[in-house]
C-alpha positions, -999 to +999 in steps of 0.1 A: +604-181+284+625-198+306+613-236+315+613-245+349+623-279+358+612-302+383+633-317+414+625-347+436+649-366+460+654-402+457+658-414+494+657-451+490+692-458+500+701-428+520+709-454+547+722-481+531+755-493+510+778-476+533+762-442+531+750-444+567+786-437+580+795-412+554+809-378+570+777-356+571+754-381+579+733-385+612+754-393+642+728-398+670+700-409+650+697-442+633+675-458+605+644-461+612+641-432+634+609-415+624+623-383+633+650-382+608+624-385+580+603-359+593+631-334+595+643-345+559+607-335+547+607-300+561+643-292+547+631-306+513+597-283+513+617-253+523+635-258+489+601-260+469+611-299+462+585-317+443+586-349+458+604-373+482+605-408+465+610-441+482+619-470+462+615-503+478+630-540+478+615-567+500+640-594+499+677-593+516+704-600+487+714-635+486+724-641+447+760-632+458+776-667+468+742-679+472+738-663+507+726-632+525+759-632+549+777-604+528+747-583+522+738-583+559+776-577+568+778-547+552+742-532+547+738-538+509+702-534+501+687-539+537+670-529+559+642-513+544+611-505+561+577-501+542+572-463+540+538-458+539+534-451+578+564-427+576+548-409+546+518-404+569+543-390+594+563-369+566+527-354+556+517-341+591+550-322+595+548-303+559+522-290+539+531-286+500+558-315+494+545-348+475+556-385+483+563-415+460+558-447+471+569-479+453+553-514+450+559-542+426+530-553+404+546-585+401+540-596+438+509-574+452+475-575+444+459-543+428+427-542+451+450-540+481+475-513+468+445-493+452+430-488+489+462-483+505+472-457+483+439-441+483+441-437+523+475-423+521+461-397+490+436-387+518+460-387+550+486-363+526+459-342+509+464-352+476+500-354+478+507-391+467+525-407+436+526-446+431+559-457+415+549-492+401+575-517+392+578-551+378+608-559+400+640-580+388+653-591+420+650-631+428+654-622+467+623-606+466+605-629+446+614-656+468+594-639+494+562-637+476+563-675+465+583-676+433+606-703+424+618-683+395+613-646+386+585-643+362+593-638+325+602-603+316+570-597+290+547-614+314+560-589+340+550-558+321+516-575+309+508-582+346+518-545+355+497-530+326+466-550+340+473-541+374+470-505+366+444-508+347+423-526+374+436-499+400+425-471+377+390-486+374+389-493+413+395-457+419+367-448+395+343-469+408+332-444+432+321-413+418+337-380+432+303-368+444+287-400+454+288-393+490+260-371+503+263-371+541+226-360+544+218-357+580+180-351+575+175-383+554+201-402+566+216-408+530+254-413+531+262-423+494+242-427+462+237-463+450+237-450+417+276-437+418+291-467+431+297-495+407+316-527+407+343-531+378+337-571+374+377-574+363+384-608+349+413-608+332+447-631+324+463-621+361+433-605+382+399-611+389+385-581+409+347-576+414+349-541+430+340-513+435+366-500+461+352-494+493+364-459+503+357-425+497+376-408+467+407-392+475+414-355+466+434-367+434+410-391+429+440-416+416+479-409+428+503-396+403+518-428+384+549-431+383+569-461+360+607-467+354+614-490+326+642-482+300+640-516+279+617-513+248+589-530+265+596-510+297+588-477+274+556-492+264+545-499+297+554-461+305+532-450+275+502-472+286+498-452+318+526-433+333+522-395+341+560-391+347+587-416+340+615-424+363+646-430+340+682-439+343+704-407+340+730-416+313+749-390+290+728-365+271+725-386+238+709-413+257+684-391+275+676-376+243+672-414+227+648-425+256+627-391+254+622-398+213+615-433+221+589-422+247+573-397+225+570-421+197+550-446+221+529-419+234+517-409+200+511-443+194+489-448+221+470-415+213+486-395+243+501-360+244+539-364+247+540-327+261+520-341+293+545-368+302+579-356+319+608-379+325+627-377+361+663-385+352+681-403+382+709-378+389+734-384+416+748-349+426+775-338+453+770-299+459+793-280+479+802-244+487+839-251+465+846-273+438+877-288+456+852-297+484+826-313+462+854-332+443+870-347+473+836-359+489+830-374+454+863-394+457+853-405+490+824-427+475+849-451+464+856-461+501+820-467+510+818-505+500+843-531+505+847-555+477+824-584+491+797-557+492+801-548+458+795-584+447+764-587+467+750-552+454+757-563+417+745-597+422+713-587+437+706-560+411+717-577+380+704-613+391+736-635+385+760-646+411+792-628+399+810-648+425+811-674+396+831-654+370+856-673+352+893-660+348+884-641+318+846-636+301+830-613+274+806-587+293+786-591+259+783-629+262+775-627+298+748-597+292+730-619+268+729-647+291+713-628+319+690-612+295+676-647+282+672-655+322+646-626+322+662-593+331+665-561+314+695-556+290+704-525+310+729-519+340+764-523+342+770-552+320+753-530+290+773-503+297+806-521+295+794-534+261+786-499+250+821-488+261+844-516+248+823-534+225+812-567+218+845-588+215+860-571+244+874-594+275+881-585+310+890-604+343+871-605+374+894-578+390+886-554+358+848-563+362+847-552+401+866-520+395+840-512+374+818-525+395+827-504+425+820-473+406+787-487+394+775-495+433+787-464+448+771-441+417+808-427+412+807-425+375+772-408+374+778-384+401+782-350+391+799-328+419+806-290+419+797-258+438+763-244+430+769-227+398+787-254+381+759-279+392+733-259+381+750-255+347+748-288+342+712-292+352+705-265+328+724-281+297+711-316+303+673-302+307+674-283+278+692-308+255+667-337+268+634-317+255+624-294+292+597-317+302+603-332+335+637-325+355+656-345+380+654-372+405+684-363+427+692-397+437+708-415+470+725-386+487+760-396+500+752-379+533+721-374+550+712-347+557+742-332+549+738-336+507+701-322+510+711-294+534+735-283+506+708-290+479+686-265+494+708-241+507+733-236+477+717-250+447+682-242+448+686-206+452+711-204+424+682-225+401+657-200+415+676-171+406+677-183+366+641-188+366+649-228+366+628-237+399+600-227+418+597-204+443+567-213+461+544-243+458+513-231+433+493-262+434+473-276+461+480-312+452+513-331+438+495-336+404+488-302+401+526-290+411+541-311+385+522-297+357+532-261+367 
């Protein structure tokens, strides 16, 4: 039997890092116009997409040269609104598509987040997912009173406790607790409302959650973590994993590591999917798609690349010496508390432990990383469908793809829905209609 894949759209940076001026982007509407998001939601629902996903960052990048100046000038990593009210508007414009919202457990309090997500699950009719992150960005940490980024392992320990508290809060009021009995005047049964009395390393929360249980009871839980500790956290609570989109061999390695961690936790690996981050450019012809991919390299000027890399990796690359070893720098950054992933890690894998390079060589690779050039697959609908099928089957047929950061919005979303979706549906790889009532139900079919 042909196994269907799931597709989500990562719209976290559709207006950032030069994308806002790419041909095919909105001309007469500027971020954060709510009408733009409502229209994108309607387009994506027409293509039976599972979910619109919104990552987040709450600081303006300032690691590069110790200043926000270049990030502000070139639109690197900012501006970013809190997407919760936008999701409420998009939900009113649609009926089926789900919405993924991101908050950092390193900075937020679980009671606030649990209550907010419960409300959004009501507003959307059960279509909310919670993408919980630890955050490795110092600009974000500084806005929440941190002088230094919390140590890597501690961030994940806090994340796991954060989710444990949220799950207890979401279950602190039984689904059938509310009676709304007009004759007796009894609104809810006290026996079905309980404090959680949590007293842990990071949080002390009495509970119960002061809400009506939502359609899904708790949102779909998503976690992104590719390091060994991140995989452990995924196994602890995630229903779907948001993962980097490396070559197939690395996808298979991630799948195997996650399966082993899930089994160690007593969980069924077949129930946890991976959505691999996958930048795509779909066009009517291969030539058009390839030309649009080449234009990615013109989106960001050099100072913008520096601001992007420094913010996301956590080290000021304006300080690079005339020659350096990526492996040495990668170890230094990892020792500061960052995960050993990203551009430096990929350079070590490609060139080896002893390879040296100049700043100019590094920033050439950096441009390709910042724009997603090396990870972007470009082609016509048949070529892209062939690629997705091969990657999906090779990686275990559980989950699918997070189509990441379209080059131009709405053009790339329209091309995805009008060209690629019908081809995948023809092959039996994508649903033709939504079958579930909630996001969780749709992600299980």
